[in-house]
N, C-alpha and C positions, 0 to 999 in steps of 0.2 A: 410439206409445203405450208406456207403461211396463208391461212384463209382470210386474214384482215388486210391483205395488201391492197386490194382495190379501194377499200374504204378510206385509206390513209391519204390519198391523193384527190379526194373529192372535196369540192369547195361548197360551203353552205351559203348560198345567196338568198335566203328566205327574207332577210331584213333589207335587201337592196331594192326591192320593188317599191317600198315606201319612199325611199330617197330619190329613186328615178322618177316617181310620180311627182314629187315635190319640185324636182329640177325641171321636169317637162312643164308644169304649171308656171314656174317662174319664167322659163324661156318663152312661153306662150303670152304671158302678160307683158313681157318685155317687148315682144314683136308687135303687140296690139297698140302699144303706146303707154301702157300702164307701168312702166319701169319704176316710177316713183313709189308704187305700192311695194314692189319687191325691195327697193332700196330702203324704204322705211321700215319694212320687216326685218331686214338684215341688220339695220342700226339698233332696233329694239332688242333683237336677239344678242348682238354684240355688247350692248349695255347690260343686259341681264347677266351675261357671262363675265364681264370685266368688273362691274360694280362691286361684288363681294371681294374680289381680289384686292382692289384698291381700298375698300373698307377694312380689310384685314390689316393692311399696312398702316393705315391712319390710326387704327386702334392700337397697334403696337407701339407707334410713335407717341401716342397719347399716354399709354401706360408707361413708356420709358421716361417721360417727363414728369409724371404725377406720382409714381410709386416710390415710396421712400422706405429704405431699410436702414434702421438705426437702433441704438440701444436706449433703453429707458433711463432717464437721468436719475432716478431713485434706486432701482434694483439692478441696472446694467442688463436686463433681459433684452435680447435682440428679437425684434419683430418688425412687421411690415405695416405701413399705413399710407394713406393718400395725403399728398401735399395740400396744405392750406385747409385742413380739417381738424375737428376735434375728435380725440379717441380716448380709449382707456387701455392701460397696460394689462395684458392678460395674466401677468404674473402677480403683480402687487395691487392692482385695481386703481392706480394713480390716474386721475384725469390729466391728459396731456393734449397739447396742441402741436400740429406739425407745420413748422415754418421754415423755409429755406433749406429743406432737406434734413432737418434735425427735429427731435422731439424736444419740447419745452414744457415745463410744469405750467398748469393754469394758476396755481397758487403761488403767492410770492416766495421768494427764496427765504429760508429760515423758519417757514411755518411747519408746525408739527401737528398732525391730525390726530385727535383724540376722540375715542368713543366713550361716552359716559354710560355707566351701568347703575341702575337703580338698586339700592340696597335697602332691604327691609329692616326696620328698627325692632330690636328685641331687648327686653330688660332682662338682665341677669340677676337672678335673686341670690342673695348672700347666704 
């Protein structure tokens, strides 16, 4: 015979006492004429619950409008940047600006970047 049979159908109401107490306090305040306190509390609780959800959707909308995925005009490396900002290509280190959903070079077209290297002078004896 199954020894655990009676335990399966038992309900655990240990957390219900707290909720019943809060409900009784709310009903008592409503009966006394302090229903505005209960309504104010419920509005605050509703705002605390709903505001992160609304904030998440606003953040996703902002991200969709401002996040740009394009290729570098110098090396064609594809990466992500924010619209209307300056950034640097992670592949070739070219300084870029993001405008209208595309990466553009900060330097004028046709400019070639050169790094100068200092060379020491030595005389060669014949």
